[in-house]
N, C-alpha and C positions, 0 to 999 in steps of 0.2 A: 415691455411686459411680456412679449411673446417669447423672450429668451428663457423665462421662468416656467413655461408650460411643461417642458420635459421633466424638470425637477419636481414639479407638483404631481405629475403623472407617476413618477417613481415613488413619492411619498404615499400617494393614493393606493398604488399597487401594494406597497409594503403594509399599509394599514389593512387592506382587504385580505391579504394572505394571512396576517396575524389573526384577524378576526375569524377567518374560516378555520384555521388550525385550532384555535381555542374552542370554537363552537362544535367542531367535529369531535374533538376529544371529549367534550362534555356530553354529547349525544351518544357516541359509540362506546365510550369507555365504561368499565364496570363500576358499579357503585356499591362497594362492600364496606359497611360501617362496622368494623370490628373494634374490640377494646383497644388493640394496639394502634389502630388507625386514628382513634379519637384521643390518644395521648398527646401531650404537648410536644414530645420529641418522638419522632417516628423511627427510633433506632432499636426498639425492643427492650430497652432498659427502663426500669422505673425511675422517674425523676427523684433524686435524693438531694436534700439540702435546699438552700436558698438559690433562687435564680439570679440574685443580685450579688455575685461574688466580685471581689475587686481584682483588677489586673495588676500585675507587677509593674512598678515604675520603669523597669528595664524595657518592657514592651513598648512603652511610649517613647523612650529614648531611641530605640531602634527605629521606630516609625519616623521620628523627627530627623534622624540621620538619613533615612531613605529619602525623605522629601528633600533634604538638603542636597544630596548627591544627584537626585533626579533633576532638581532645578539647575545644578551645574551642567548637566547634559543639555538642558533646554537652552542655556546660554552658549554652550560650546558649539552646538551644531550650526546655528545661524552665523556665528562668527566665522566658522570654517567656510561657509557658503559665500560670504561677502569678503573674504580675506583678500582676494586679488584686487577688487575694486577699492578697498580701503588702502591697500598697499600702493595703489596708483596715486591716491590723493595724499597719503602720508607716507612715511618711510616704512619699509618692510620690518626692520628691527623694532621700530616703535610699536607697530601693530602687534607683532609677535610678542614683544616684551609685556605689553598690557595683559595679554591672555596668560602669559607665564606668571605674572604677579597674581592674577586671579587664581590660577591653579595652585600656586605656592601657598596662598592664604588658605585655601581649602585643604591642602595637604597638611599644613600646620595644625589646622583644626582636627583633622583626622588623627594625627599623631597624639594630640592632646586627649582626645576621646579614648584612644587606645590605651594611653598611659593611665587614665582615670579608671580603666577596667570596665567600661560600659559593655564591651564585647565578651566579657568573662561571665558566662551564665552559671558557672558552678558555685558561685558564692552564695 
């Protein structure tokens, strides 16, 4: 249990500093309640229209593609770290070939999405 005391001290210090910063800004900062400050959006523009506007489906497609390629990096980095150990247990071409099959599958998916026009925002 004594190994965790420094970690708990860091968390306690972080919580203390965050609390002090918030309380200091609340006590010292100006409290001007103007019409602009009380608006839902603090940009100086009057809110016009509904707040419940729909996003384009292309936005969601780009988000899903980002997550897909982000997960690719999450799989690629640990593979690169343990490549030597895996190559000692198995053969190097086999370990390398497995990752190249994974990368080729993702690349084919990327080409498919590109041909479908997901990246073309002008339509």
